[in-house]
Steps between C-alpha positions, in 0.01 A plus 500: 500500500644836398392846612659829396458855623656799327531852633734790413717284273547218750341158455458253787436146380394227738513141378361213706552134413565564130475230239833455312371676186360794700836543675691471171279770342557730799877448479495581126270801538716683755831379352612338824867398501576131460649476851193669656266276298683192630498638855122557515432141397687352797285341767700599807683824555504808715311818414686705241511861387708564189531835323562454129502734203134528407345318796516421871447137592334448837447133566304398809344165569212532747386179674128432471314283752223274367286402801301246301819302441684621810798587284723794415634566152 
């Protein structure tokens, strides 16, 4: 799921549980570097803020609790 908000020349894009093709299209559309594209597909890592020419990458994984399944993802 992808949501974007643009104001005063800045675009915030939030992507949740993307399908591979959706993520690939996002990477192509914002011209994400190869190393950043590889980084965002990793399953386990720390939060990251990276300032690049043309974009700022802010990667945060927020745990979500599912009471029906008594699990966190």
